[in-house]
N, C-alpha and C positions, 0 to 999 in steps of 0.2 A: 208445709212450711219446713218440716223434719227433711225434706229431699233437697232444700235450698240450701238448709244447713250444712247437710252430707255433701252438698257442693263446694261449700264456703271451707268446710275445715280438708277436702281433700284439696282445693286451692293452696292450703294453708301446708298440707305434708308436699304437695311440688315445690313448693318456697321454700320449705326447710330444707329440704332433699339440696333442691337445688344450690341453695347459697354452700355447702359442704361442697360439692363439685366446683363451682366459682370461685371457691378461697384458694380449695388448693392450686387452681390455675393462675390464681394472682400470685401466689409465692414464685411462679416460676417464672414472671412474665416481667419485663426490663419494667424500669416505672419513670424510666425519660429520666434527663433531666431540668427540663422546665419548673416555674414554682407555682402557676397557674393551674386554670383547666386546660386541658390538653385532649382532644377528640379523637387524638391517634390511640389513646391509650386503648381504645374499645378494639382498635384494628389489632393491637397487639395482643388483647387477652383472646381474640379471636380467633387468633394462632394456635389457640390452645382445646385439645380437642377433648377436655373435660370440663372448661369454659363454655363449649360451643354444646354440650349433654344437658349442661346444666340451664341454658337457654333452651332450649327444647323442652325442657320437664318448665322451666317460665311457661312458655306457649298455653302449655298443657295447665298449669296453674292459672291463666290470664281467662282461658278457656272457661274453667270455671266456676271461674270469681263473677265473669259476667254472666253466667247463668245464674249465681246464687245473688247475684246487685238485682238480678227481672222478679225475684220470687222475698227477698228480707230488706229490711231496712238498710242503710248504709251502715249505722253506728253497729248492727250485728257483722255485717259482714267485715268490715274492719279493721275491728275487733278479732274476729275469726281469723282473719290476717297478719295481725300481731303475734296470735299464736302458733307463727312458723318459726318465731325464735324458739319456743321450748322443743320442735322437732329438731332445730339446726344444734339443740344442746346436746340432745339425745343420741342424735349425729354421728357429734363429736367423738363421743365415746371410741367411735372403731377409728378416729383418727390420734387416739393414745390421751384423748381428756378427758379425765375423769369425773365427773359431777358430785360435788359433796351436798351434806343433808337440806344447805339453805338453798342451793339450786336444784334440788327434787321438790324442795317446798315449793317454789316458783313453780315449775313444772304445774304440780297439782294447783294449784291457786290458779292457775291460767284455766287449765279444764273444768272449776266450779263455776268461774267466771262465766266461761263459753255456755256453762251450762243454765244459768241465772238469765243469760240473755237468751237461748233458747227458748226456756221456759217464758218467757215475755214479749217474746217476738212477735208483731204482728204483721201482715202483707206488708211489703213495699210501699212509701205513699204514691199515690194518683194524680197532685196536683203537676199542672201541663205547664210544661215552659216553651218559650218562643224561639226566633232565631238572636232575638237580644242576649238571652241569654247562654245559646252557642259561642256567638260573638264577644261575651263577655267571658268564656273559657277562652278563648284565641289571647285574650288578651292578657290574662290569667299568665298564660302561658310567656306570652313576649314578657313579662314583669319578671317571672320567673327566670327566664335567662340570663336577665343582665343581671338580678340578682346574685345566683349562680357565677354567673363571667366574675360580679365584682367580691366578691367572697373568695373566690380562689386567689385573687392577690393581695387580703388581706393579712395581716398578722398572724400571725402563729397561733397563739389562742383563740382567735375569733374566730379562723378561717373554719378550722374541722365542725365545731359545733354549728355555725353556717352553710355550710355544704353539705351536711346531715341533713339540716330543717329543709332546705331546698329542696334537696333530693327526695327527701318525706311529702313537701308540698304537691311535689313534681306527680309524685304517689298517687295525691289523693286526687290532683285533677284529672287523673286516670281512672278514678274510682268513677268520681261525677261523671266524666263522659261517659264514660261506660257503662251507667246508668240511665242515661237519657234517649242514650240510641234505641230508638223503636221496634228494629225490627235487624237480622242480621241477613236478609237478601240483600245477592251482589249491587244491586242497584241504588238499594235505601242507603247501603254501606258505603257506597261511592258519592254520592248527592248531599249525605248529610256532614258537617262541616266538626262533631262530635269525633267521626271516627279519625278526623284528620288531627283531632286533637287530642287524641288517643293516640299514634303514632308518635306524634313528635313531643308530647307533654313524658310518655315511654322513655326514648331517646335518651332525655337530656335527665331524666330520674336515674337512668341508670350511669350516665356519665358521671354526674355530680356526685353520687354517693359513692362510685368506682377511686373517684380522686379523692376524697372524704377517709376510705380507707388507708389508699396507701400512702399520702402522705397525712396522718394523725393518727387520735386514738380511736379504736376500734369500739370501745364501748359507748365514749362518748357521741359518735359519727352514729351509730345504731339505736341511739337510746334517739338523739334528737331527730330520726328519719324515722319512728315508731310513732311519735308524738305530732310531725309530722301528717303524715300518712291515717293517723284513724282519728282526732281530734276536729281537725278540719273538714275534712269530708263529712263525720258524723254531721256537725253542728247545720253544714249546709243541707245533708238530707234531714232536721229535721226544721229547723226555717225558710227552707226553699221550696222543697220538695215532699213535703207532706207525709216522711216518716213517721208513726206511731208506733206507741207499745202495746198490747192488748189491756182494756179496763182493769183499772185497778193494779199494774206492774211495772210502773213507773218508776218505783224506787228498787226495786228487785232490778231492772234492766239498768238503771245506774249506777245500782252496787257491782253487777256484774260487767260493767264496759268498764270499769276504776280497776276492779279485782285483773280482770284480762290484762290490761294495758299497763297498769302497775308490776305485775310478774313480770310480762312480759320485757320492763322496762329493766328487770333485777336481770335479766336474760341476755342482758343485750350485750354481754362482751362474747357472747354466740353468734355474734351478727358477724363474723368472719371470724372463724375458729383458727389458734396460733398452731399452724401445722411445723413448726420450726424444733417445737421442745421436743426435746430427745427420750423424756418420762412421762409419766405421767402427774399430772398436780393434783394437790386437791385444797378446796379453800376449807378453812375451818368453818 
């Protein structure tokens, strides 16, 4: 159980550092002239070596995430991944952004929430899912693709939170699909629809999140993304996949989940650190 939690925390660290690298690359990337979702945005950022390095860390984080998903319930793993914002916040200090007392407190609360979840976690649920569930995930990806395109064309006040939420839900689909992949054997991967769901949903999530970050508020985008990638897959894990807590630990698990996610939301502005600042800033 603790091995799985270490994998989840390792994934959070990889994702958190990757976010810092990618944010630096995003600052140096042309945003284009369009107002909607532009698939070429990913092509442009891939020309930045720092973004590619961050993407490599994302791959390592994803491998650790898959390992954790096959040991721990989805609600534990996704809450741990939300803690990547705490990693990003601490790493942002190297970019000249100082953390205030409230932000250090949020980092501590994230750690406390994860500790509660670790103590309450049971092994991952074993309820089997069939082809229908896998095809349902493919349908969900199609719906999210349409929703993301529509969000990109919405008014400014709606566009940013909507894109962030669609990106988070897409990351949630990635987690669910990764959880139901029974084996990492090459033949099994090639024949399992969940593998292709992971690839397509992951690409969509990156595109929609990058678009939200470049054309709207970092805090709003990241907060909605965190909500989408934690609450949705956690509910699916409990209601469909049979995820459970240890006997008598339901309340600590709920408290830990709420604390970890709420504290991560408090750190949402570090979803993409502002590297354009010339001097450190201190929040009251």
